[in-house]
Structures are given as structure tokens and as C-alpha cells.
N, C-alpha and C positions, 0 to 999 in steps of 0.2 A: 472460740469454742474449744474447750479442753478435750484432749483425747489421749488414750493410752493404747499401746500396741503390743502384740506378741506375734510370733511367727508360727505358721502351721506348714508342715511338709506333707504333700500328698503324692504317693507313688501310684501311677496309673499306667495302663497299657493302651496304646493307640493302635487300632486295627490296621492302620495304614503305615505303621512304622514301629520302631523299637520302644521299649519301656521308657517312660519319661518321668522326670522328677521336677515338680513345680513348687516354688516357694511362694506362698500367699502371705500377704500382710493383712492382719485382721485388726480393725480399729474399733474401739469402744468409745462412743461419744456420750457426753452429758447432754441430755435432750437431743438425741440424734435426729437428723432429718429423715423423712420417709423416702427411700430410694424409689419406691413405686410411684411417687408423685413428682419426682424430679425430672428435668429435661435430660434425656440421654441421647448422645450424639456419637456416631461412629465415623472416624476420620481415617482416611487412607493416606499414608506417607510414602512418597515415591522419590527415589534417587538420593536418599539421605538416611542410611540405616541408624545413624547415631542420634538423630533428632528425637525419635520416640522415647529413648531412655532419658532425655532431658525433660520430656513433657509428662511422663508417667512412670508407673512401676510395672515391671514385667509380670505377666500373668501366665501366658501359654505360648509355647514355642514348638514349631514344626517347620514346614516350608513357608509358613507365614508366622509372624511374631506379633503378639498382642500385648498392649500395655493399657493400664487403667489410671485414671485420675479423677478424684471426687472433690468438688468444691461445695460450698454451701447451697448452690442452686442447681448444679449440673453434675452429671457423670459422663466422662469422656472415655471412649475406647479408641486407642490408636493402633493401627495395624499396618505392617509393611511386608512385602514379599522378600524372602531371602534371596540375595544375589539377583534381584530383579527378574526372577524366572517368570516366563510368560504365563504359565498355567495359574500359579497362585495370584499373579498380578491381575489376570482377567477375572478371577473369583473375587478379589478385593474390590475391583471396579464395580462389580455387581452388588456389593454389600454395604457400600458407604453412603453417608449423607453429605460428606464434605471431603475435600482433598487438599493436601499440602504437597506441593511439588518443589523440589530443589532444582533451580536452573543455574546453579553455579557452573555447570559444564553443559554446553549445547551439544547434544549427541543425538544419533538416530533413535536411541531408546527413549530419550526425552520426547522426541517428535511423535513416536508411536504412542506414548502415554497420553499426550495431548489429544491425539486423534481418538483414542479409546474413550477418554472421558467426555469428549465432545459428542461422540456417537451415541452415548446413553443420555445426553442432555444435562449433565451435571453442571450447574452454574454457581455453586457455592465453593469457594476455596481460596487458597493463598499460594502465590508463587514466590519462593524465597530466592532473592538475588544477592550477589555480593555487593558490598558498599562501593559507591562511585563507579558503577558499571553502566556502560552504554547499552540500553535495552532495545536498541533498534531491531536486531535480529530476532529477539524473543517476541517483540510486538508483532513482527511479520508472521511468526509461527502461530500465534494465537488469534490473528485477525480473522474475523468472520466465524469464530468458534464460540462456544459457550464460555470458554475460559477468558474471554475479554472482560467478563464481570468479576474475575478473581482479583483479589487485592495483592499488589506487589509490595513486598517489604523485605528488610534484611533479616538475617537469622538472629532474632531476639526473642527468647522464650517468653518473657514478660509481655511483649507486644503481641505475640502470637496468641497467648492465652487470653489477653484482653479482647482480642478480636473474636475468638471462639466463644467467649461468654456472652457475646452480643447476638449470637446466632439463635434463630428460632426454627426448629424443624417440626413440621406438622406430620403426625402419624395418626392413622385411623385405628382407634381402639374399639370401634363399634362393629367392624367386620368380623366374620368368623375367624377364630384364632388360627395362626400358622406360625410355626417355629422352624427355622432352618438350622440344621446341625453343622458345626464346623469342627468339633473335636468330641471324643467320647472315651471313657475308660471305666474300669471296674474298681470300686473301692470296697475293701473288706469291711463287712459289717453294715455297708450301705447298699451295695449292689451296683447296678449300671447307672452311670452318670453321663448326661449329655451337656455339652456347652454349646450355646448358639444364640441366635437373635430372634426376637419376636417380630416377624415381618408385619403382622397385622393382628387386630383383635387383642384379647386379654387372656393369657393362660392362667388357669386357676388350679390350686391344690386339689387333688382327687379327681381332676378331669379325666374322663375316658375318651381318648383320642385315637387316631389311626396313624401308624408309621408308614410312610410311602418311600419307596415303591413296593415294599413287602405286603402292605395292606394288613398288617397285624395290629390288633388292638393293644394299646398300652395305657397304663394308669400313671398319672403324675403323682408321685408319692410326696415330693417336697420341692420347694422352689427357693433358690438362693440368688441374691444379688449383692455384690460387694461383701461376700461371706456372711450375710445376714439372712435369716429365714423370713419369707413372705408368704402370704396366702394367695396373692395374685401378682402378675407382672404385665404391664400394658405394652402396646406396640412401641417398638424402638428399644426395648430393654435388652441388655446383655444378661443372659440367665444361665444358671446351672440347675438342671432338673434331674432329680433322682427318679428313675422310672421303673416300672414293673411290667413284665410281659414279653420282653425281648432280651437277647444276649448282646454283649458288646460288639461282637463281630457282625451284627446286623445294623449297627449304628454308624454308618460311614458318612463322611462329609458330603453335604448336599442333600441328604435325606430330609424329608419334611414331616413334622408332626402336626397334624391338623384334623379337622373334621372332614369326613369322606367327600362331601359334595364340593369342597373348596379347591381341591387339587386335581389337575389334569394328569392322566397317566396314559402315555402313548408311546409308540415307536416311530411315528411319522409326524413331522411338523412342517407346515407350510408357512413361510415367513416372507414379508416384504423386506428387502435388504437395502440398507444404506451402506453402499460399498466404500471402503477406504479408497480415497481418490488416488493414492500412490501405489495401490496394489494392482497387479496386472488383471486382466479379465478373469472373472470367476468362471471356472469350468466344472463340469461334472467330474466326480472323483471322490477320493477318500481324504477326509480332513478331521478336525476336532471341533467341538462346540462346548462353550461354557454357558450354562443357564443356571441362575442362582449360584450355588457354591459347588456345583458338580461339573466336571469336564469329562466328556465322553467322546469316543471315536464316532464319526458319522460318515455316511455316504451322501453326497449331493447327487440325487438321482435325476433332477430336472432343474434347468435354469431357463426362465422365460421372462425377458425384460428385467424388471426389478423384483421378481418373485422367484424364490427357490424352494425346492422340496428336499427335506432332510430326513434320512432314515437312520435309525439306531438299531444295534443288534438286540438290545433288551429294552423293555419299556423304561422310560424315564418319567420323573414326576416334576411338575412345575406349577407355579401360580399363574393365572391367566394374564396378569399384567407384566410378567417378567420378560426381559429381552434376551436374545441369544447373541453371543459374541462368536463369530466364526473364525477359527484359527488354522493357519497352515504351519504346523510345527516343523516342517522340512524346509521352509523358506530360508534363504541365506540372510535376508535382512528383516523386512517387515513381516511379522507373523499374523497381525490382525487383518483379516480380509474384509471385514465389515460387520455391522450389527443389524440384527433382524428383529422386526416386530411380528409376533405370532399372529397369524390371521385365523 
């Protein structure tokens, strides 16, 4: 398929950080495939910051870096946490369909990543190992976890891409629409733009939806995927949405754009906890929680058997089927305390 390309530079402002400049590659295809009908997969990359640039083209960069790659059948979004920082890593764990982990070095951070992915039940992935390596220690680390189903292979981009193109990720496009924001900025002549993922349902141009937790009504002015305009975007899509009704400083990471009845908005959560087996006993006190793409301070006000009560200073918004990752940011070693299912 023949294609021509030119570059576009967009200067935007991120409310959580400094002004950013992002270079986008726009491709014009002869008889282009419809991105809205293509399989779209989000892949987290852990412990190898260089692999993403071998697999795709850089799109957005902050404390997490995103790359995209489009084939004839699929669109892949690769994302990794800068410097393996625990907060963006926990958010990435919550947003991905598939994981690629480098096990070239066996470290405590690698062990924590394995435990985090297992705690959310992710069973699709690749573990990259050096050639001619004895994987006995690695196999012990993943024993009795969901990562036992991951494919072990060497760092070979062609082999990795072949494996990715064989994956099928089922998303529910029939549910009420929900889009989680990961970045936002203002574009002169366009207005406020949000970048994010369609968690469920189908977002449509001219939709009137609600921004949570502010509960303000917004209008979807336009939809882009892979720098091309669309009227709709189904579940699983990585989208850019031009919106009306809010300002960019209200569009922080983790906010949800949805229909009112779809989202829970609360300051108290009760969850059944799957404790990290290597973390000491969970006690009442102040910690942090990641749910969706938001990480907030919490107070654990009650611990009873495998059930905990979490309190936040302000109301937070989440989808009913999302899990919570409990974090101890002051811990010397393991930060992931456990993962909770909201009751």
C-alpha cells in the first residue's frame, strides 16, 4: 500500500507540567483502512525504555511516553513509565491490554512489576530474555501467576510484532461510552483537546457527555485517530477529542468523559484486597491509590480481614469494574501493597 507523509508540529500546554512540543507523523494512504474498524491494542513496556522506539513512532511524552504503530489490520499503542516511576507505572498497568517485560536483569523492580500485573489478572504478554539464558530464576518468579501464560522470547522486533498481530482483544462497544483522559492541551484555533482511551462504548461526534469529577457538560466537537478525522470511535480506541464546555486546566489525567449514570463519584470506597504477599501487614494510615489513570492520597480508615475502607479528601470518579492499586510511596522497597476489587 503506497503512502506519503508530512510532519505536523503541535505546541500544547499540559496542566500537570510545562509546555510540550510533539511531532506527529501524518500518513496519506491510497484506499486507506478505516481506523475505526481496526483492532486497537494498548501495550505496556516495562524495564526497557528503548524497545518502544524500535516498535513505533513517538506521539506523547510526560512521565509516561506513548508510541504508535499502524499495520494493515491493527493499531498499536506502546507506553512505558519514565525511569520506572511507581505512579505512572501503576497507571499504565491499569490501562493496558498486553504487557512486554524485559527480564534481561532480575531486580526487585522486575519482581514488583510481575506482582502488579498478576494482581489485575493480566494474562497476555511477552517476557523478553537474553539469548542462551538460564530462565530457572525467572520461571520461579512467575510460577502460579498469570504471567505463566506469557510468551518468552529474545529481543527481536520482527518476532514481537508477529506475536502482537496474532492477538485478539475483545472490547465492549455496546456499553455506555466512557473515555479516560491521559493528556490534554489547548490548540489555537481548535480549543481544548484531550487525548485518551475509549474504555467502553462508542464515542460520537457531537455527543453531549459529562466530565467527571467536575460533572460539567461537554460537547465532542471532533474525533481524531492516527491524525485522521472520524465521526465515531469504538471501545479500545486511542483518540484525540476536541471538546467544548470546559477549560484545559479542568482536564487532568484520570478524568472520565462519559454519560452521567455510567460513572461512580465518591470519596469512600470499600474494597476486597488481594494483598501483595511480600508486603508487611496492611495497617490503617495514609497511603496512595491508583484507580484508572488517577493516583490520589488516601486514608485507610478500616482494615477487616481481606476488606479495607478507603477515604479520599475529594470525590474521585471511576468505572464500576475498575480495580484499585494501593501504594505505599514511602516504602523502602516494594511500593505495591495490594490490589482491591470495589465492593
